[in-house]
N, C-alpha and C positions, 0 to 999 in steps of 0.2 A: 589508417586507410582500410584495413580489413574489417575493423569494427564498423566503420561507416557503411561499407558495402553490405554487410550482414543486416545492419539496421534498415537500409533501404529495401532490401529483399523482404524483410519482415513487414515493413509498412505496406509494400505493394501486395504482399500476400493477405494482409488484413483487409485492405480495400477490395481486392478481388473476391475474397471470401464473402464479404458483406454483399457485394453486388450479385454474386452467383446464388447465394441463399435467397435473396429477395426476388430473383428472377424465377426461381422454382415455384411450382404450384404446391400448395400444402397438401398434406395427406388427406385432410378432411375439407378440401376446397368446396365441395358441393353440399356439405352438410348444413342443415339449418341449426339454429341455436338450441331449439328444444327437442332435438332428436331427428330420426329419419336417416336412413342410409348408413347406419353404423355397421351393418353386417358386411358391407362392401369394402370396409377399410382394409381388411387383411388381404383380400385378393386383388385390389386395384393397384396397378403399377403407378408409381409416383413420379414419373418423368423419364427422360431418356437416361440410358446407362452412362452416356458421356457426362451429363451434368452431375450425376451421383459420384462418378469416379473422379471428376475434376474437383468437386467439393471435398471429397475424402483426401485427395492429394494436397489441396490447399490447407486443409486442417492439419495434415501431417507436417507440411512445411512450416506452418505457424508454430506448432509444438516444438519442432526441431530448432527453429530460429530463436524461440523464446528461451529454451534451455541453453543454447549456445551463447546467446547474448548475456545470460546470467553468468555463465562460466567465464566469459571474456571480461565482463565488467569487474569481477572479483580479482582477476589477475592483471588487469591493465593499470593498476595503481590508482584507481578511482577511490576516493575516500568517502566514508560515511559521515553522518553528523557526529557520531561519538568519537571519531578519530580527530576531530577538530578541537575538542575540549582539552585544555592544557592539563598535563598530568601533574599531580602534586607529589612532592617527595614524601616518602613514608617517614613518619615520626619514629625516632629510635625508642623513646620512652615517653609516656604521657607526663606532661608538666603540670604542676599545680598552678592555679590562676594567681595572677599578681595581686597583692593586697591593695585595697583601696587607699588612695592618697588623701581622701577627704576625711576630716575628723567626724566622729559620730555625733549625731544631734543629741541635745540634752533630753533626758527622759521625762522630766516634769515641765509644766507650763511656766513660762517666765512672766514676770509682772508686767513687762512692757507689751506683751501680746495679749494679755487678759483684759478685756474691756470692763469687766465687772468691778475691778479694784479701783477704777478711776473715780 
């Protein structure tokens, strides 16, 4: 229940932060592509203080919920991909491979397989 609430707050903070950032005017909103107006970048205010403070608050909330969700997910018994792999029992001593049950092939060619002798 608590994890779901934090996740919902996180998603709402993400969506609001996207919306607020897109609503703000850019720092160089009046600049042309190839120059002009660059000296006014430092002294020009970039919007209302409410929008800047609200964006900063949403960014802080996003960071807090991200860290908190990470901590909760590691303690909530959620498993990772590696925890689903079955564990193999450790071998006490390496064993020699079993000998082959098939007889070895003859070293030389047989007369039945050689077409030159026919």
